[in-house]
N, C-alpha and C positions, 0 to 999 in steps of 0.2 A: 516087449521086444521092439527095438528100433527098426524101421523099415528104410531100405535104400531108396533114395529119390533121384531120378534122372532129370536133369535140367532140360527144359524145352529149348529147341534151337532158337537163335536170335531172330530168325526171320518170322517166327510166330509171335514174338513179343513186341514188335515195333508197331508204330501207328500205321494204320492202313491207308496212308496217302500213296499216290503213285510213286513219288520220289523215294519214300522210305521202303516201299515194297520192292522196287527195283534194286535198291541198294542191298536189302537183305537177301533178295533172290540171287544176286550175283555172288555173294559170299557163300550162300548155301550150295550153289552149283559148283563153285570152285572147291569146296570142302568135300564134295562127294555126298553119298547118301547118309542120312542121319536117322536114328531111331526116334519114332514119335511116341512110343509107349511110355507111360509114366506109372509109377506105383506110389501108394501112400496118399493120404488125404490132408496132410499138414499144410497149412498156408504159410507163405514167407512172412517174416516180420516187416514192419513198415520201413525199417532201415534197409533191409535187403531189397525191398521193392523199389526204394528210391535210388539205390546205388546202381549206376549203369553197369551193365556187363562189359567186361573188357574183351574185345574181339581179338582172336589170335592174329598175329602179324602175317600178312601174305608176302612171302619172301621171293617169289618168282613170277615173272610174266610169261605168258604163252600167246602165240598168235596162230589162229586158224586162218591163214592168209587168203584162202579161197572165199572166205565169208566177207572180206572187206568190200564195202561199197564206195569207199572214198568220201564218206560224209565228213570226215575230219573232226568229228565231235571230240575225239581223243585229244587232238591238238588244242582245241578251244578250252577243254576242261583242265588240261595240264597247265596251260599258260595262265589261266585265270587263278588257279590254285597257287601258283608260285609267284606271280607278278601282280595279280589283282586286275589285269586287263586281258582281253582277247588279243593275243599276239603269237600267232603260230610259229614265228621264227625263234621264239624263246621256249617252245614246247620241248619237253624231254622225251617225247615220243613223236615220230613224224611219219607221214604217209608219202611215199615216193610214187610219182606217176611214171610208169615205165612205158616207153615208146608211145606215149600219149594215149594208151589204151588201158593198161593194167594198174590198179592201185595196190601198192605193196606196203603194209605197215612195217615200219622199221623200229625195233625195240631193243632195249638192253635185256639180255638173257640172264643177267646176274650170275655169270659163270662162277662155278665153285673155285676155280683156280685163278680167276680175276687177272687176265693178262694185262689189263690196263693199269692195275696197281703195281704189278711186277715191273712194268716198263717205266714207271715214274722215277725220274733221276734225283729228285730232291731228298734231303735228309733233314728232318723226318719226311716221309712221303706226303705229298699234297693230297693224295687220293686214299681214302680209307673206306672200309665197309662198316656200316652200322651193325654191331653184333646182334641187336634185337630184331631188326627188320631186314637185314641183308642189303639194304639200299646203299648206293654209292654216294659218299659224301666228299665234297671238294673243299679244301682249305684255300680260299681265294687269296689269302695273304702270302702264301708261299708258292702257289702255282705259277709256273713260268709262262703259261698261256701260249700265245702265238709263236713265241720264240722256241717252243719245244714241241708240243702236241704229239709226243711219242706214244701217248695213250691212244690217240686216234689211229696211229699206224699199227698198234698192237691189237686193236679190237677185231676179232674174227668176224663179227657180224656187221662191221662197218656202220655201227650205230652212232658213234660220237660225232657231234657237230660242234661248231664254235659259237659261243655267245656273240651275237652281232654287236654288242656294245663293248665288251671287254676282250674278246678274242680267246677267252678261256673255254675249256671244254664244258659241254652240258652233259650232266650225268643224271640218271634216273635214281631218285632217292625213295621210290615206291610210296611217296606221300605218307611216310611214317608207318607203312604197313597196310594202308587202305587206299590203293591206287585209284585216283580220280578218273583216269582214262578207262579203266575197266567198267566203272559205274556208268560213264557216259556212253560207252559202246553198248552196254546191256540195254540202256534206255532207248537207243536208236535202232537196235536190231529187231527183226521181226521173225515170223514163223513162215515156213519151216526153217528158214535160214537163221541161225543163231549168231551170237556176237563173234567177232574175230579176236577180240582181246579178252583174256582171262587171267586169273591169278590164283595162286595156291601157296600154302605154307610149305609144301614139299616140291622138290624139283623133279623127282621121278626120272632123272637122267635126260629128260627132253631138252633141258637148257643146253646140255653138252652136245646132243645129237644134232640140233637144228642151228646152232650158232654159227657153224662153218658154211652155211648156205647164205651167200651174199644176197643183198636185195636184187641185184641184176639177175642172178641165177634163179631166184624165186620168181622173178618176173617172167623169165623164159619158160619156166615150168608151168606157170599159170596161163600163159599164152597157149601153150600146147594143150592144156587141160580144158580151157574154156572157149577157145576159138578154133574153127576149122581154117586151114589155109585156102586161099583162092585157087583158081585153076592154074595159075602160074607157079604155084608152090609157095608163094609169099603170103604172109599174114597181112591182113588189112590193118 
């Protein structure tokens, strides 16, 4: 009789270096609890052992904004991945310093209804969603750039910034389904405070619920949450 075999989670099969462990731990945490039990004693073939497991694409970003320390590791990781150099102005995720006090991570929520795509006036549209990763892809050849930026106006989260070189919008492509910002944030976060950036293959409606909170509104909420007003009623 054949026995059912459950595959071990990726986090247990990676090399036990700090980098690979953190990378695996971030994916495991985003995916929720996994079963560790296995059954059967059959060993995989050499071909199966040599073939890397394909990770499920992480299609949504989330931000626990109260956990942000302003380290900006996310900006460095994103810009290095996409441009090869540390250049925060080219990062597709950014941290806003609100009133000189509060650090607010500003991300693309990868909205299910994608107002940025709906607002694009070109035919065909210069903005598309990758069907496999849910990342936003820009066709730079037909994008009108600074002459248009209707996508920036339509973005509920006020996420979209302009490329400092071309004037075209910067969109989050989720790094092909394995966001570098999430891994960098996990590597920098500590205990008991966890990372502020996370990713998951499911949206759970959170992307819709939080996207209408502007970075400025989030900053005000965090000021009220984390700081007491002084005796004049003003926050320092």
